[in-house]
GUVEX-103566 format. One record per residue: residue in three letters; z negated, y, x of N, C-alpha, C in turn. Coordinates in pm, whole numbers, plus 50000, padded with zeros to 5 digits. Last residue first. Example, Ala and Ser with C-alpha at 12.3 -4.5 7.8 and 13.67 -1.06 7.14 Angstrom:
2
Ser492924977551285492864989451367492135000351290
Ala492204943151319492204955051230492204967051320
***
This chain:
530
Leu599699716674035599469728574020598219736374025
Glu601619692374145600099694674134600429709874150
Leu603949668874053603759682974104602469689274101
Ile605709642774164604349646374093604129662874155
Thr608999628674111607939640874151606949640974055
Phe610829603474192609979610474086609319619374158
Glu613999603374381612759602574344611929608074265
Leu616539611974461616559601874392615019596074402
Asp617289635174649616199625274717616199613074616
Leu618999648874527619539642074604618559627674657
Pro617039669474380618229660974315618709649974382
Lys614139679974424615279675974522616049663874454
Leu612059705474300612859693774262614269691874334
Ser610309728374403610259713274421611079705074410
Lys611299750574322611069747574471610739733074476
Lys612039747174039612559752374131612749749374269
Leu609019744173967610019734273940611259738374066
Ala607899769874050607349755974114608559745174092
Lys609479786173869609419788174007609149773874082
Ile608329778073636609929776473631610139772573786
Phe605819784773659605929772173656607489771573676
Asp605729811773689605129806073816605759787573799
Asn606049826273456607229819873525606869812473654
Gly603029806373349604029815673309605489813373408
Tyr600979790373302601379792473441602719805673438
Glu600349785973025599329786573134599449795673278
Leu602769788872906601529795872865600419797272954
Tyr604149767973046604659785473054602899790572991
Tyr603179744572939602789752773045603339763173131
Glu603929749672691602419744272700602289750872838
Ser606549753072669605659763972635604399763172686
Phe608159732272729607519735972831606599750772782
Asn606449701372541607479712372551607069722872697
Arg605879668272575605379681272565606679687972581
Gln607609643872586606559644272478606439661972489
Arg608799634172799609429633572681608539634072556
Glu607389641873009608529649573009609289647172851
Glu604769621873027604719637072920606059642072943
Leu606029591572927606079601973019605969613972960
Ser603509575872724604579577772774604919586572860
His601309569672553601599560672652602999562172712
Asn601059597872407601699587072385601789573272441
Pro600749611472726600629611872610601519602572527
Phe599519610673003600659603072958600549600772797
Leu597459626573098598689627373169599859620973056
Gln595479621772852595999637172908597459637072981
Ile595449592172896595709598272781596459615672770
Lys594399591273158595559585073148596189592072996
Leu591629604173151592749608273210594049602373191
Glu590539581272932590589598972885592149608172987
Thr590529562173132591229562172960591749578872931
Ile588559570473302590179566773361590959566973223
Arg586509573573172586929587473226588429583673267
Lys586089548673062585949564372985586709574573037
Val585749533073269586659530173175586959543973076
Leu583339547673385584439544973452585499542273355
Asp581209539273181581659556173210582929554673268
Glu581039514473172581599519473055582119535573091
Gln580529491473298581289503773389581849510073271
Asn579689469473157578909476873277579449486173343
Arg581939465872984580479471572932579559478673022
Lys583409455973197583989469873135582689476473078
Glu582089432873269582499444273344582499455573283
Ala582979418773025581229420473078581449433773162
Arg585569418873039585209424272944583479425372972
Leu585999399973279586329416373277585769425773169
Leu584839380373226584309389673334584669400873313
Arg586699371673029585439369672974584519381973077
Lys589289372173194589109379273105587499381573035
Glu588279346573353588559358573401588329374873282
Leu588109328773141586849333673229586849345873297
Asn590869327573082589709331872984588349335973040
Asp591839316873323592229331073264591479333573180
Leu590559294273343590369304173455590679317473388
Gly591819279473138590429280973163589849292273250
Asn594439279773194594119284473110592809290473066
Leu594029260373448594249272873449594299282173329
Gln593179238973273592439243673387592849257573409
Lys595599233073134594349232573055593469240473153
Lys597659227773290597569240473239596519242773157
Glu596439206073446596749216273527596759226473424
Gln596589188373231595319192273260595309203373356
Ala599619188073183598519192073084597049196473119
Ser600289172073441600539187573419599799193773306
Val598839149173416598239155473521598599173173491
Ala600359140573197598939140173165598159151773291
Gly602799134873316602739144573207601319148673158
Val602349116973518602589132573567602509140473429
Phe601729091473416600829099473444600869112073458
Ser603939078373460603489081173303602339087373327
Ser604399067573717605039082173656604509086673526
Asp601899056073927602569054773797603309068473716
Thr602289062174177601509049474132601929046574000
Glu603579084974292603669074374384602979060374294
Asn603239104474063604569095874131604679085174176
Ala600539107274152600779102473989602359096574023
Ile600439120474400599759105374385600199098874220
Arg601809142274313602429134174421601649117274380
Arg599829153174166601169149774108602049139874184
Leu597749156674301597529148274179599009142274169
Ala598729179274445598319167174525598059158474412
Leu599109198874263599999192574300599919179874414
Phe596149201674186597389194374110598469192474167
Gln595629216574455595149204374419595569194274317
Gln597179238574402597479230174497596749218174508
Glu596139248674180597779246174175598069235874309
Leu593669256174315593709246474186595049243474151
Leu594159275274454593359261874493593709254074412
Thr595209294974287596219291474395595529278774437
Lys593109301374112594039294874070594999287374174
Ala591259312674332590779301174251592019293774207
Asp592689333074389592629323874514592189312174449
Gln592749346074111593859343174209594029333474334
Phe590099356474138590789344074040591909338074093
Asn587729363574359589179363674348589369350374266
Phe584969379674345585519368974296586909368074270
Glu581939399874361583059393974424583679381974406
Ile580339423674190580709409474182582099405674246
Glu580259450774163579279442874272579449428374299
Ser583599468674093582269455574078581569449274186
Asn585209481074161583989488874152582729480474136
Glu587389469574169587139475074269585999477674283
Lys587339458173899587529449874015587119457474134
Ile588069482273799586839476473765586569465773864
Lys590729489973894589539498073905588069490473859
Asn592269467073769592079470973933590979480773966
Lys591589473973523591549458873551591439458973688
Leu592889497373434591579494373428591089483573476
Leu595579489473519594619501873595593369501673609
Glu596009474373317596219467373464595349478573536
Asn595909491673061595249478673092594979476573235
Ile597849514273110596269514773122595149501973124
Asn600429505473361599889506773184598189505773226
Leu600449527373631600419514373593599849518573439
Phe600729552073733601889548773673601709534273594
Leu598779555773943598719562173827599609557373723
Glu599549537774151598619534674066598529544173938
Glu600949557174287601719549574231600909539674126
Ser598739577774380600099580174321600809570474242
Ser595639561674304596669566974377597969571474319
Ile592419568174258593629564374157594699571174248
Lys589889573774265590509566474410591869560774312
Leu588529591274144588339576174074589139566574153
Ser588639613774286587099609274284587559591174214
Asp591159619874240590859613174375589369607274378
Leu591359622473986592199612074034591569608274187
Lys589609647973961589429636673886590009624073948
Arg591649663474147590229660474159589539650874118
Gln594049663773972594009655974090592289651474125
Gln592349677973709593359665173725593089656773845
Lys592669703273886591189697673813591709682673790
Ser595089711373906594099709374037593009699673978
Ser597459690273689596419704373731595579699973865
Ile600599680773728599009675173726598269685773775
Val603389667773596602669676573612601349671273616
Gln605969642873694604679647273642603719658373674
Val609289645173655608209652273711607099647473624
Ser612609637273786611799636573662610469639373728
Asn616409646873823614819646373810613769645173731
Arg619049625473661617879635873677616639634473738
Leu621109603973859619729603573763619149618673786
Leu624199608873861623019612273917621699615373800
Leu627419599273897626669598173835624899604573889
Ile630639610973972629349611274026628069610173920
Pro633129609273743632329618573857631089610573865
Phe636459598073758635169595273711634329597973808
Pro639599614973705638409609573800637289607673749
Thr641719601473512640699613373527639759607873616
Asn643749584273364643979589773515643329603173504
Val643269571273150643899579373166643979588673278
Glu642249545273304643379543173214644039557973190
Asn639939557673418641009551773495642379550073409
Phe638149562173209638749572573302640009567673350
Tyr637889530873133638649542673036638959552773120
Asp636319524173349637749516173310638449527173240
Lys634199538473305634889540873390636569533473407
Leu632239533273101633389543673087634429544073197
Glu629749526173125630419516973027632179523973042
Leu628119542673233628539532873338629439522673258
Trp627399562073043628479566173129629019552373218
Tyr625459546472935626449547272854627659550472936
Ala623179552973163623799537673119624879534973038
Leu622899576873144623819574673261624139557073227
Glu621339581172951622729585372926623569578873035
Gly619059566473027619719563472891621459569372873
Gly618239581273219618569565473254619419561273110
Gly619499614973218618479605073209618929590573201
Gly622159631573437621409627873305620349617473316
Ile624639649273547623309646273581622449642173427
Tyr627609641773711627019643573568625229641773556
Ala629979659473888628859649573867628369654973759
Leu632079677673945632009665374043630799655173987
Asn634679691973724633379684573780633409677073833
Pro636309715073596636389709573750635059705073805
Leu636429705273250635599713773359636219706273524
Ile638169694373079638309709273074637089714973194
Ile637689666773124639189674573133639019688073128
Glu635069661373116635669659873239637119662973222
Gln634639665272847634029673772937634749671673071
Tyr636199643072747636659657272708636139665572794
Leu634449623772863636069624372894636349639372898
Pro632239622972720632289625472865633509631372914
Arg633249621172432632459633672494632439632572640
Met633729592272377635059603172438634339617772469
Ile631459580372281632179573272417633219583572475
Val630189597372140629419593972255630389591672369
Asn632929613371970631889609471971631259605372132
Pro634809645271962634909632272021633089626772011
Ser636429660271684635199660171768635079645971848
Phe638699683771544638609667971601637229670171730
Lys639339709071494638659699471370638049684671412
Glu640409722471675638969721471668638069715071572
Pro642869718271637642539710871718641029709771725
Phe645229723971457643819725171427642869715871541
Asp647809717471537647639730371458645869732471458
Asn647519692171618648019702171712647869718171658
Leu646379677071430645549680171597646259689571645
His648229680471259647049684171189646439685571344
Lys650299662571366650249676671338649159684771312
Leu648969641071357649069645171495649689660371489
Ile648429636371057647179637871155647619643071305
Glu651179633670986650239642670944649219650171016
Asn652329611571154652669623471158652019634171089
Glu650299589870983650229592571180650959608171178
Ser648969606270709649899596370767649729600370919
Phe645669609270584646719616070667647369605070686
Thr643129621770355643959610970432645179618370511
Thr639909626970221641129632970314641669622170363
Asp637609624570041638999619370008640229623770095
Thr634919607570256635499621970218637079612870123
Asn633859587870426632989595170299633729604270260
Asn636089593670692635029584570636634099591870514
Val639339601070665638089606370697636779601170598
Lys642069578970744640939586170643639919591270736
Tyr645099572770818644019577770883643099584770777
Ile646619540470723646649556870690645119557370759
Gly647449515570760648419521870796648429538270761
Asn644949501770693646199498270640647379513170640
Glu643009527170841643119516970734644349511870630
Phe641159540071056642179538471053642569525270950
Val638829568771033639279553771045640679550771035
Ile636739592371185638289588671158638389576171174
Arg633309604671093634179593871148635769594371086
Glu632189635171002632529620870947633619616371060
Arg630429663770941631209655371065631269639671016
Phe630439690470744630109675070738630859672870904
Asn630559718170694629449711770634629679694970668
Asp632789725170791631949733570806630559727970775
Ser634139694571011634129707570884632909715070917
Leu635949670271193634659681171206635219692371102
Tyr635789639671227636559651171205635489659771158
Phe635369621371529634939625571421635669635271358
Gln636619594571741636779607871722636369610471566
Asn637249569471850635969574271886635999591671871
Ile638379539671645638819551571682637459560571710
Glu636739515471696638489516971711638979531171726
Arg633989526171877634539521171763636229521071812
Pro631799509572136633049517772092633469513071955
Asn628219510072166629349499472155630779510672082
Val625859518772403626419520572312627959511972286
Gln624319498772627623879510772548624669518172439
Ile623689466472711624579476272667624109489072593
Lys621879456972987621789461172841622979470072785
Tyr623429433073227623079447073207622809449073025
Asn625019412973267623899414173370623169427773323
Lys627109411673110626779396673162625349402773264
Glu627829434773038626819428772950626269414673026
Leu629949441373194628569449073207627489438673140
Glu632129427473085631899426173254630149427073245
Ser632369434872834632429421172842631929418973006
Ile632539466672893631259458172819631419442172842
Thr635199467672976634199467773045632959464173020
Lys636819461872740636739452172868635489455172931
Ser635879481872542635359467372507635719460572669
Val636799501672696635369504472670634979490972668
Ala639639497872663639389497972782637619497872778
Lys639549497972368640129486272451639859487572577
Phe638639523172295638169510472249638609498472355
Ser640369537072394639329540572453638689523672434
Ile642839536472265642939533872408641479532772454
Gln644469538772015642889531972049642599527672174
Glu646999549571988646729536972061645299530472051
Thr646549570371827647619561871791647509548671867
Leu644359581771882644599581771746645559572371709
Glu644419585072149643379581072096643809572671954
Arg646439601872183646589585172229645459578372178
Ala645579624872096646899616872045646679603872067
Val643699631172260643139626572137644149619672073
Ile644949636772497643969623672496643289623172347
Pro646239659772415647019645572460646319634372448
Thr643999678872369644889671172255645599659772293
Tyr642849691272526642399677272541643099671372407
Leu643519715272541643459709872660643429695472650
Gln642129724772293643979722372319644069716072445
Lys639629723472326639929716672254641549714072269
Leu639479751572448639159741772544639659730172470
Glu640189769172196640659770272348640599756972438
Lys638219761672041639559757471993640589759272158
Asp634959745372085635999755872130637449755272115
Asp632729728972168633189732372036634059745872034
Gly631079729872393632689723672398633309726972258
Asp629789756272562629949752372446631389743472411
Val628049761572850629439759572780629139751572646
Ile626729783873069626059775472956627809774672881
Val625759785473442626669788773309626519778273191
Leu623159797673606623549788773530624969791573421
Gly622309817173798623849815973790624019804673711
Tyr619859820773820620289812773895621489811773869
Lys619359839173585619439846573737619759833373868
Ser619629827573377620929830473405620529836973565
Phe617349807573270618089805573396619189809173415
Leu615939819773033615359811673138616039808473247
Gln618229831472922617039840372926616489832273056
Asn619879814072868620219820072956619199828772989
Ala618319795072695618599789272828619179799572913
Ile618359814672474617409811472525617559802372672
Tyr621299820272396620179829872457619059824072496
Arg621989792672313622539799072457621559810472502
Thr620699788572085620149779572209620919786572340
Ala621529806271940620179807071982620059800872089
Asp624169798871940623819811371969622609810772017
Thr623839773171756624489775971940624229787371981
Leu622699780171535621599774871655622259774671758
Thr623599814271444623729801771454622719793471552
Asp622569841771448623079835671341623209820371352
Asn619779860071620620969849871622621229843571500
Lys617539866771546618219877571580619659868871630
Leu615559841871573615629851471420616499864071435
Tyr615919826871806616169821571636616159833071552
Gly615659845972006616219833972019617029832271869
Glu613569865471977615089869971990616019859171969
Glu611539846171912611879855671792613469860571834
Phe611399832472147611599824872038612029833371929
Leu610399850072323611949846672336612119836272223
Glu608349864072218609639869572228610949864172244
Lys606749840972258607019847472139608289856672096
Leu606899840972543607049827672460607789833472316
Phe605529866672609606909861672629607349851272548
Asn603209862272483603709874472411605329868172468
Ala602179842272648602189843072492603029851472451
Asn601659859472890602459845572870602949841772760
Lys599699876672816601249881572839602149870472854
Thr597959864772508598269866372660599549871472671
Ser597309857172232598009870472280598169873272435
Gly598119826472099597249837372122598149850572163
Leu599799802971956599839808572133599129819372185
Gln599369797671728598929787971818598829792371948
Lys600819815571588599479814171550598649806471648
Ser603629811971623602899822171710601209823971680
Phe604159790671498604079787871629603049797371704
Glu604259799671248603179788671267602829787571430
Glu606159821771280604809823471231603879814471271
Phe608409802771320607789812271437606409820671377
Val608429791071118608299783371212607859791171316
Glu609659810970908608209802770899607679797271038
Glu611769818371044610759827571069609559821071003
Leu614059797771006612939796571150611609808571147
Gly615379804070792613979793770779613129793570891
Glu618389803870940617479805870830616269797970804
Thr620039798971124618779799171160618099803571025
Asn623119775771038622579790271080620899788571067
Phe624729752271234623489756471123623409771871153
His626359745871428627029756771307626069757871230
Gly625309726971595625499740971652626049750171537
Val625539703571426623919713171424624699726971501
Ala627739697371209627309698471329626219708771352
Gly626389681470882627339687570981627039685171143
Gly623249683170733624849683370726625739690070815
Asp620239689470588620929684970696622379684070649
Thr618189718570488618789706670458619769703770561
Arg614649718370696616229727470649617169713570583
Asn612269725170872612849719170776613839726670697
Trp611199727371217612079730971135612419721270987
Gln607989720171330609019713171299609789722471188
Val605699710471600605989722571535607509720571465
Lys602999688871611604389690071606604749702571528
Lys600819689771877600799691771719602459691471697
Asn599759686972114599769673872042599779679271866
Lys600649711372214599449708772226599089697372114
Phe603929708972075603019720972121601499715372118
Asn606789695172041605469694072016604559703772137
Phe609619703771839609079701171944607719701671927
Tyr612279697671584611139699471614610659701871765
Asn614949687771527614429695071460612939701571478
Ile616269667171655615939677971731615119692471646
Glu616729644871508616219646871667616199658771714
Asp617529651271285616289649271253615709648771417
Phe620429660071333619239668371317618089661671328
Asp622589646971464621439642271441620509650271420
His625329659171550624599657571415623679650271353
Asp626749675871776625859664171714625429666571608
Glu628209694771870628919691071777628139680171728
Thr626629711272083627009717071981627419709971845
Ala625209705172369625419692072245625649699972130
Met626199722272607625369723272483625869710172376
Trp625739717372953626599716372841625849714272728
Tyr625329738473211624549733173096625469730873013
Val626129737973552626839739573388625769730773301
Pro626549755373847625529746073750625889749373618
Val629069753874065628409760973961627629754073874
Phe629859760274398629779747774303628589756974220
Asn632509763674646631789769074529631089758874446
Asn633469754874993633579754174836632269762074760
Ala632509758475251633659762375210634239761375079
Pro629899745175278630049760175249631439765975240
Phe629019719875192629979722375177630529737475176
Lys625719723175229626519710675286627989711175313
Glu625459741975083624799742775200625769732875324
Lys626049736174838626779745774894626569749775034
Leu624649713474763626139711274807626559722874852
Glu622569729674687622439720274783623719717074855
Glu623359742874468622879750574597622649740874735
Ala623649723574282624999732474335624499740674471
Leu620859713774265622239703474345623359712174377
Asn619519730774160619599727874295620329720174366
Ile620899732173900621079743673975620709740674131
Ala620609705873813621729711573829621989722273921
Ser617769704273794618359695373883619619698973898
Ile617379722373590617079728973725617639715373837
Ile618079709073386619099721573430618489725873568
Lys616679686273375618039685373394618619697373420
Tyr614029703373335614189692873445615609691473483
Leu614489711773086614169718773205614649713273343
Phe614149692172940615189699572931615279708473052
Tyr612039674972969612919671473071614219680673048
Leu610099685272769610379690272908611129689772993
Pro611719684572448610679680772578611039684772700
Gly613139715472311612639701372284611739698772420
Thr614119742772337614399734672419613729719172400
Phe613609751372027612839760472145612689747572271
Leu614969724171913613989735271872613269739572004
Asn617869711772100616319706672024615929723672021
Leu620659703972114620149719772057618789715372021
Gln620869680072390620869687172241620339698472210
His622649685572706621389683872613621659686972488
Gly623559679773022624049681672897622589678572796
Thr625169689473350624109681973273624269688473121
Thr627319692873613626789691073480625529686473446
Val628679711473847627759701173827627119701173720
Thr632239723673936630939722973876630159709173883
Phe633709741174186633549730274135632329729174050
Thr636509757174348634889758774299635129746374209
Asn638759761374483637779755174580636329755774511
Val640559773374342640569759674335639599755374402
Glu639019796974106639309795774263639549780974254
Leu638029803673859639419804673872639939800374025
Leu635369800473882635979788573836637309792273836
Ser634309827073930634679819074068635519802974027
Gln633469837473717634869842373773635229829773887
Ile631499824373670632389821173569633569826073651
Asn629679834873877629999819073880631509815873798
Leu629529860273820630389853973947630829843373970
Gln628119855273599629389863273601630209861473700
Thr625569846773685626539837873597627679841973595
Glu624829868673848625059853073930625949847473829
Glu624439887973665625769891073775625999877673837
Ser623949877473338623699883973451624749881373574
Val624839888573045625319882073154624859886273245
Glu623629888872717623829897472845624229888972955
Val625949876972440624499878172525624929884172649
Lys628489877272316627059881572259625919878172330
Ser630309867372508630569880272473629069886972389
Tyr630459841172572629279848072649629309865872607
Gln632699830772498631469826572454630189834872471
Lys634659846172644634399848372473632989841972450
Asn634479835872872633969847872876633999854272740
Leu635089806372810633649811972876633399824672830
Ala637849810972773637019804572684635379810072707
Ser638609822073056639019826972890637739824772794
Val637849799573181637369810073221637529820973089
Leu639449777073069638149776973081637489789573098
Val642099786973129641749782672993640029784972972
Glu642339785673432642109796273316641679796573195
Arg641909761373457640589769273484640749780673424
His643999747773354642769742373254641789754973313
Lys645819758973529645599763473377644569761773323
Lys645439747573770645309762573772645029768273585
Ser644049713573740644839722673714644659737373750
Phe642659685673918642459699073836643159707273843
Ser643019667974116643549664073974643319676173858
Lys642369675874337643749668574342644199670374224
Gly639499679774365640289689074375642079685774358
Lys638679655774278638909661674168639919676674210
Glu638829640874535639469634774412640029647474315
Glu637729660274722638749655474746639669653074600
Ile634989656874581635709669374597637219667974638
Gln634619631574620634439633774519634969646474486
Asn634019626574896635159621774829635559625674705
Lys631499644574898632819645574999634129637574950
Phe629939629574763630639642974669631539645874781
Gly629489605474902630099604074768630629619074742
Asn628249618775127629369612375155630179609775020
Ile625899626175003626669636975080628079632075093
Asp625529606874709624959611274829626159620874888
Pro625909593674442625219606874463624589607474586
Phe628639572774495627399573274469627269586374504
Asn631969569374300631339575074421629569579874379
Asn631829551774057632869555574134632199559574283
Tyr630739523973869630709536073908631659538574015
Phe631109497773856631039506173726630819520573755
Pro630939478874025632399482873978632339488273847
Lys628009478274132629039487974190630379490974112
Ile626449458274012626369472573915627719480974001
Ser625919439474190626419435974075626659450273957
Glu625229451574412626559445374410626919444574276
Lys622899478674402623139464774382624599460974360
Gln621859506074477623309502474462623869487874486
Glu619699513774357619529504774485620949498674518
Leu620009527774145619639536774265619269524874401
Tyr621289506873978622239516074050621419523574165
Asp619019491073948619739485074019620969494774058
Val617509508673779616899506673932618259499174008
Met618959510673599618939526473665618309517473811
Thr619109486273456620399492073487620199504973574
Lys616329480573420616909476473526618559479573564
Ser614959514873370615489504373286615979495273420
Phe611819528373429613349529073435613819514373404
Phe608819529673435609529535873334611079538973313
Gly607579521373668607739511373558608299517673439
Thr607729535173888606889542273818606899531073684
Lys609229526574113607609521574126606749528774023
Gln611799533774083611349519274068609819519074050
Phe611699562474210611429559874040611219544274017
Pro609419565274459610479555074426610519559174273
Ile607439596074470607529581474452608649573474439
Gln606299624874615607539617774577607089606874556
Thr604559656974539604409640574588605689632274539
Val603569687274621604629678374564604409667974639
Lys601049713474532601429705174621602419694574531
Met600489746674492601429738774444601459726374568
***
């Protein structure tokens, strides 16, 4: 195993928002609280410790013990759950949808980031305890986003009728998916583990929530991972005062809209708030709550409430009220003694819209930590990269740019078009000065001629490159094939592949290698050679 790290910024796969955040640019500082470094965590521990109550800890532990009643709990996880009763215990949290068989690879990277962060914080702050948490997005209703995973460039998909929160879905129909997947795995020891994990998870649990908990627990319980299902009456009772204010004051809409008006001056807005950022949750649907003409309505249904009725309903049935993307982060921070949220670039971009809202409801805004990202490379692939003289940073260039660079490096023709362009620009600069001193009407003609000449050089460069591509056909083919292997669909493999591909080859050594190599606070992209 060999580990190489490069800055996220040099991969070309991260937004301006994330790059500026990582570089702590002044333009983005107003939108977060503490930065993910040791000093930031020291401050966050103090802030969260003052705000999180004993009652909330007791309710949290009670709810978790009930949620874990159907699974075998490791000693490490049980100790972590019980430690949440202590005032010196804090969580670090990541969240993910209930993707079929964990979905894309970064599911693992998120959770291992949380596990490793908890361990590192324990080393830095030994007087405290730190618990890694995986928050299951059980109330999500975007079934099309989670009903498949990719295995060896093929989609393994679960087809069933959509409707309601996905965590409530029963697991009927997954027998066919299991049969299809099993045929592709073979019969090795690692293949049998994957088959058993899928079968025990999906065919012996009644709901998608229970199945996902089982699988995550099997993979990570020995590291003390605590899995939280927010779709829980006990937990939502802690949250009802916030929901009541949301219904009567539309507080999130006002606060987040104010933030967006400033944030959008420099950055792309990830999500926009609604006037009421709550859904109504039933067995078969999850629909928005809207306020029209003094009446609260559940969208696309005949259900209506007066203000008194909906507040009473909230008090009696808090489990019926489900936060959307704007309010879910706050719900999480109210029920957990949490220090940091670990997520991808898109997730953190919408968290950056929420700081004013958190201030409005007197809740500490958590540290935002960009999750670890990984490019896995086999030893064989690394030897090919070495023979092609492709560096770690060059690996992330788009295919056309990479081919252009390597063809030039391997060409027997030495001609630098950039030098020619620079020389041409200098010559036309002198011509513009002459034109300005003699007859300014010639300035436009000089500029037009300069553009024509530069375009001519561009065309010559492209023709030369095409000719060299033909001359170096073998090199082009080798580079292209390798890029396709490493970046399926021209994307990071962590967004495309499922962990089962690597588990099939490496077994549990794959998870051990990730555990050993991922350094959350380094804030760098990891290249892992296996």
